[in-house]
Legacy VTK file of the C-alpha trace (Angstrom):
# vtk DataFile Version 3.0
C-alpha trace
ASCII
DATASET POLYDATA
POINTS 247 float
6.108 -21.875 1.267
9.536 -21.160 2.773
10.337 -24.871 3.022
9.379 -25.533 -0.593
11.378 -22.511 -1.757
14.644 -24.395 -1.069
13.621 -27.705 -2.676
13.915 -28.981 -6.217
10.778 -29.226 -8.330
10.828 -33.018 -8.142
11.101 -33.003 -4.337
8.114 -30.632 -4.035
5.928 -33.046 -6.001
7.268 -36.079 -4.087
7.018 -34.614 -0.541
5.321 -31.202 -0.553
4.893 -31.007 3.261
8.261 -32.443 4.340
11.384 -30.535 5.293
13.941 -30.221 2.447
16.484 -33.030 2.215
19.054 -30.446 1.097
18.818 -26.693 0.800
18.770 -25.554 -2.840
19.707 -21.880 -2.420
20.194 -21.590 -6.183
16.414 -21.140 -6.458
16.788 -17.663 -4.930
19.739 -16.810 -7.176
17.778 -17.821 -10.265
14.689 -15.833 -9.212
16.709 -12.764 -8.209
18.900 -12.377 -11.286
17.834 -14.560 -14.205
14.058 -14.199 -13.623
14.420 -10.401 -13.166
12.909 -10.392 -9.666
15.227 -7.507 -8.733
13.616 -5.347 -11.442
10.084 -6.314 -10.363
11.004 -5.594 -6.728
12.333 -2.131 -7.661
9.092 -1.356 -9.530
6.921 -2.513 -6.624
8.949 -0.542 -4.075
8.767 2.619 -6.202
5.037 2.400 -6.926
4.083 1.408 -3.366
6.297 3.977 -1.608
5.165 6.918 -3.760
1.492 5.874 -3.556
1.522 5.513 0.230
3.381 8.826 0.642
0.858 10.669 -1.560
-2.082 9.067 0.259
-0.718 10.152 3.656
0.163 13.682 2.482
-3.127 14.432 0.701
-5.427 12.614 3.130
-3.916 14.057 6.310
-4.203 17.627 4.976
-7.804 17.054 3.835
-8.769 15.326 7.088
-7.209 18.118 9.182
-9.206 20.772 7.312
-12.453 18.783 7.515
-12.043 18.000 11.224
-10.752 21.309 12.578
-12.452 24.015 10.469
-16.106 24.777 9.875
-16.803 26.171 6.400
-19.568 26.044 3.803
-19.690 22.614 2.192
-17.711 20.916 4.964
-20.253 18.128 5.464
-20.849 17.725 1.715
-17.099 17.438 1.058
-16.726 14.829 3.824
-19.611 12.796 2.398
-18.077 13.158 -1.073
-14.883 11.510 0.205
-16.898 8.782 1.950
-18.809 8.019 -1.249
-15.526 6.723 -2.666
-15.697 3.854 -0.152
-18.877 2.572 -1.795
-17.476 2.345 -5.337
-15.008 -0.517 -5.955
-12.268 0.637 -8.309
-12.767 -2.411 -10.529
-16.265 -1.269 -11.509
-14.769 1.789 -13.192
-11.783 0.114 -14.790
-12.971 0.648 -18.394
-13.493 4.450 -18.093
-10.235 4.592 -16.129
-8.418 2.723 -18.898
-9.803 5.145 -21.521
-8.763 8.107 -19.352
-5.212 6.794 -18.967
-5.035 6.145 -22.715
-6.161 9.699 -23.539
-3.566 11.071 -21.106
-0.836 8.853 -22.656
-0.207 7.285 -19.235
-0.710 3.635 -20.179
2.315 1.441 -19.475
3.842 3.985 -17.066
4.448 4.175 -13.326
2.094 7.174 -13.181
-0.936 5.102 -14.212
-0.423 2.807 -11.206
0.495 5.526 -8.696
-2.449 7.793 -9.589
-4.922 4.896 -9.482
-3.705 3.559 -6.141
-3.590 7.031 -4.584
-7.074 8.052 -5.730
-8.648 4.765 -4.656
-7.045 4.878 -1.178
-7.836 8.491 -0.244
-11.509 7.930 0.838
-10.570 5.308 3.446
-7.605 7.363 4.668
-9.715 10.532 5.040
-12.365 8.565 6.950
-9.802 7.206 9.454
-7.757 10.389 9.881
-10.756 12.729 10.244
-11.928 10.778 13.270
-8.516 11.016 14.911
-8.138 14.748 14.206
-11.618 15.420 15.673
-10.608 13.638 18.885
-7.694 15.999 19.561
-8.452 18.703 22.190
-8.980 22.221 20.836
-6.864 23.627 23.690
-3.729 22.428 21.875
-4.702 24.416 18.812
-5.525 27.517 20.862
-2.230 27.317 22.757
-0.291 27.005 19.504
-2.000 30.105 18.087
-1.199 32.080 21.252
2.451 31.048 20.788
2.393 32.499 17.272
1.991 29.362 15.138
0.342 29.786 11.757
-2.093 27.213 10.315
0.646 25.257 8.532
2.744 24.866 11.724
-0.325 23.849 13.734
-1.019 21.115 11.182
2.529 19.902 10.578
4.249 20.385 13.957
1.400 20.119 16.493
-1.433 17.955 15.156
0.237 15.587 12.705
2.628 13.984 15.267
-0.357 13.321 17.566
-2.117 11.138 14.966
0.889 8.890 14.235
-1.048 5.708 15.186
-3.690 6.561 12.594
-1.019 7.389 10.000
0.664 4.026 10.684
-2.673 2.196 10.323
-3.377 3.906 6.990
0.201 3.343 5.787
0.272 -0.403 6.560
-3.239 -0.997 5.187
-2.456 0.736 1.894
1.046 -0.755 1.687
-0.327 -4.302 1.837
-3.107 -3.575 -0.651
-0.807 -1.878 -3.164
2.057 -4.343 -2.781
-0.131 -7.404 -3.340
-2.347 -5.998 -6.089
-2.319 -7.926 -9.336
-5.341 -6.524 -11.200
-4.329 -2.872 -11.818
-0.809 -3.689 -13.170
-2.336 -6.415 -15.362
-4.618 -3.819 -17.001
-2.215 -0.869 -17.273
1.253 -2.428 -17.681
2.407 -4.298 -20.785
6.219 -3.832 -20.750
8.125 -6.540 -18.912
10.587 -4.084 -17.332
7.688 -2.157 -15.696
5.957 -5.175 -14.142
5.466 -5.297 -10.371
6.196 -8.380 -8.250
2.681 -10.000 -8.388
2.562 -9.554 -12.170
6.161 -10.721 -12.633
5.447 -13.912 -10.716
3.175 -15.024 -13.575
6.336 -15.708 -15.626
6.735 -18.923 -13.623
3.332 -20.180 -14.757
3.600 -21.946 -18.125
0.869 -23.405 -20.282
1.958 -26.965 -19.539
4.365 -26.616 -16.609
4.821 -24.452 -13.516
8.210 -23.917 -11.844
6.954 -24.302 -8.289
10.392 -24.126 -6.665
11.125 -20.758 -8.306
7.577 -19.555 -7.621
7.845 -20.330 -3.887
11.257 -18.643 -3.735
9.806 -15.541 -5.398
6.787 -15.490 -3.081
9.065 -15.805 -0.045
11.112 -12.815 -1.214
7.907 -10.879 -1.959
6.631 -11.259 1.630
9.792 -9.820 3.224
9.063 -6.085 2.595
5.542 -6.448 4.047
6.911 -8.270 7.092
9.620 -5.637 7.639
7.050 -2.845 7.235
4.750 -4.401 9.833
7.554 -5.058 12.346
8.841 -1.504 11.934
5.417 0.105 12.457
3.578 -2.545 14.511
3.658 -0.511 17.739
1.940 2.488 16.156
-0.367 0.180 14.158
-1.674 -1.542 17.310
-2.154 1.845 18.993
-4.223 2.939 16.008
-6.410 -0.163 16.126
-7.021 0.044 19.876
-7.423 3.825 20.161
-10.564 4.587 22.159
-11.046 0.990 23.266
-10.374 1.832 26.919
-11.694 4.935 28.653
-10.505 6.402 31.922
LINES 1 248
247 0 1 2 3 4 5 6 7 8 9 10 11 12 13 14 15 16 17 18 19 20 21 22 23 24 25 26 27 28 29 30 31 32 33 34 35 36 37 38 39 40 41 42 43 44 45 46 47 48 49 50 51 52 53 54 55 56 57 58 59 60 61 62 63 64 65 66 67 68 69 70 71 72 73 74 75 76 77 78 79 80 81 82 83 84 85 86 87 88 89 90 91 92 93 94 95 96 97 98 99 100 101 102 103 104 105 106 107 108 109 110 111 112 113 114 115 116 117 118 119 120 121 122 123 124 125 126 127 128 129 130 131 132 133 134 135 136 137 138 139 140 141 142 143 144 145 146 147 148 149 150 151 152 153 154 155 156 157 158 159 160 161 162 163 164 165 166 167 168 169 170 171 172 173 174 175 176 177 178 179 180 181 182 183 184 185 186 187 188 189 190 191 192 193 194 195 196 197 198 199 200 201 202 203 204 205 206 207 208 209 210 211 212 213 214 215 216 217 218 219 220 221 222 223 224 225 226 227 228 229 230 231 232 233 234 235 236 237 238 239 240 241 242 243 244 245 246
């Protein structure tokens, strides 16, 4: 993909697996400015960042309450969140479309952000609840003796201890939201609101596809995901391997 992103269209068809005979950097300039990739990138960054932030904020608070406090309906509420894992969002796309239409949210950022956030919360609550349950109660008791209220126990004591789980949830939802094509296709119709996967369809014509521009756009689209993983990989691996070794 990277090699073909700096070739001409003719060279891709002639030698698709060879190294480029000369580097055509103009492909990136065309994609970035003339093909409006910068606008699509801004939309994807905005939608993905806000969605992931809301998922982490809402899910961590819900998981903390479910894991650390016993109250009437605790188990039912936990199972209610888990039931969301069994219902693919695409099965409910028609009622969701009607709901967004009635709320006048079609063709807005809010329609994407609310959909991504709601669909990601069940998985995030499932992961974070397990991590919060594993934390020793002595930490909570010590914090209360030192005068911490419930908010400080959650935000300053418990939340930093589940950073590996937060990183796992963040990366998982970042990749899913960043690469999603279906939800923007249903909810977004204005060109200036398109995300990167939807904007890439501009390179597909009825009779011709600009493969050199498409590969350049796909290469640019992978960079934020790669940077995100490199930045949080240490915490992500800790989250995946937590509990694998005892003693």
